[in-house]
N, C-alpha and C positions, 0 to 999 in steps of 0.2 A: 689178444684183444687190444686194440689201440685206445688211446685216451678219448678220441672222438666217438668211438663206439660206446665206451663207458658212459660218457656224458649223454649221448643220445638215449641209451637205455634208461638212465635215471630220469631224463626228461620225459620219456614215454611213460614210466611208472607214475610220475607226479601228475601228468596230464590225465592219464586213465584213472588214477586214484581219486583225484579231485572231481573228475566228471562223475564217477560213481557216487562219491560223497554228496554231490548235489542232489542226487535222486532221493536220498534218505534223510536229509535234513528237514526239520519241521519249521525252523525259523528262516524267514526269507532273507534276512541280512546275512546269515551264515551261508546260504545258497549263493548269494552274490559274491561273497568273499572267496568261496571255492571256485566260482567262475573266473574270478581274477587270477587265481593260482593256475587254472587250466590255460588261460590266455597267455600268461607269462611263460609257461612251459612250451606252448606252441610257438611263441616268439623266439625262444631259445632254439627250437627245432629249425625254424626258418634261418636263424643265424648260422647253424651248423651246415645248412645246405647252400649258404652263400647268397641267400635272398635278403640282403640287408635292408632294402626299402620296405619290403613286406613286414619284416621284423619290427622296424621302427613304427610303421603304421599300426601294427598289432598292439604295441605297447601304448603309443600315444592316443590312438583313436579308441580302440576297444577297451583295453585295461584302464585307460585314463578317463576319457570323456564319457563314453557310453556307460561305464560302470558308475561313475558319479551320478549320471542321470538316473540309472536304475535305483541306486540307493536313495536319491532324492524322492523319486516316486514312491518307493517303499515306505519311507518315513512320512511322506505327505499323506498317503492313503491309509497308513496304519494296517498293513497287511497281516501283522502278527496276531490280530484278533481272530477268535475262533470262527465267527460267522463268515469271514471272508474266505475260509478254506473249503466251504461247501461248493461242490461242483454244480454249476447251473445247467450244464449240458450233459445229459446222461450218456450219450454216445461218444463222448470225448475220449475216454480211455481206450476203447477198441480201435478207434480211428488213429490214435497216437501209436498204438502197438503195431498197426498195419503200416503206417508211415515209417516207424522205426525199423521194421523188418525190411522195407524197401530201401532205406538208407544203408542198412548193413549189407544188403545184396550189392548195392552200388559201390560201397567201399571195398568189398571183396573183389568185385570185377576190376576196379581201378588199380587195386593192389596187385592183382595177377598181371594186368597189362604192364604195370610199372616194373615188376620183377622181370618180365619178358623183355622189356626195353633195356633194362640194365644189363641183362645177360647178352643182348645183342651188341651193346656198345662196348662192353668189356673194358679193355685198357685204352681204347681209342676215345679220347675226350674232345675230338675236333668239333663235334656237333655242339657240345656245351660251350666250348670256347668261341664258336661262331656266334652263339646267342649272346654271350657276355663280352663280345668284342668292344673295343673302345668306341664310344666314351663310357660304356658300362650302363647298366640298368638304371642306377640311381641318377646319374647325370642326365641321361636321356629323358627320364620321367620329369626331372626338375626343369629341364629346358622346355618341355611341352607345357607343363603345369604353370610355370611362371612366365611363359612367353605368350603364345596366342590365347591361352585360357586364363590369364591373370584376372581379368574382370569377373568372369563367372565364379572363379575361386573366391575372390574377395566378397562378392555379393552373397554367396552361400554362407561364408563365415559370419557376415553381418546378420543375415537372416537367422542363423542359429543363435547368435547372441540375443537378438530381439525376442526370439521364442523363449529362451531361458528366463529373461527378465520378465516377460509376460506371465509365465507360469509362476514365478515367485510373487508377482503382484497379485495374481488371482488367488494363490494359496494364502497369502497374508490377509486378503480381503475376506476369504471364506472363514479363516480362523477368527478374525475380528467379529464377523457377523454371528458365528456360533457362540463366541464368548458373550456377546451382548444378549443373545437369546437365552443363554444359561443364566445370566444375571437377572433378566426379567422374570423368568420362572421362579427363581429363588425369592425375588421380591414379592411376587404374587402369592407364593406359598406362606410368606411371613405375614 
């Protein structure tokens, strides 16, 4: 067993373990932290496969920005209260089980095709080398993203920043209004 196989095995165990831990946690913050662990393990798996850009995006976008947004929403809404855990849709669990079974079937199909592809390639890595030929994936994506698509990229980043600031302003306003309403009810009671 090589060092790469050992690291991949540990990464797989961490990703699978944290994914299963998400299913059984009662606190939404703990679920979000286990999701971060799973995403970091997936980024390490991408690194082991030589997909450096996807690994960087996994860490920066998903484990960084999206999880901060999730935690912000969890803290804003107060999901750890008991009344928020009641299911409003009774058919939600059977539908989720059906979609989960379909996902498992798709994963098994793709895994079987991947094993078949690896067996066909064998020691000949010319196809993989042709895909990763110079300038390489990261450089090619950067040239496209920061070349002709620079304006849409920057407009999207500005839009996301404006949305985050708007949510913070609305959350602050809602907190201030609820505090004022609480003060008025205590004054009326006195």
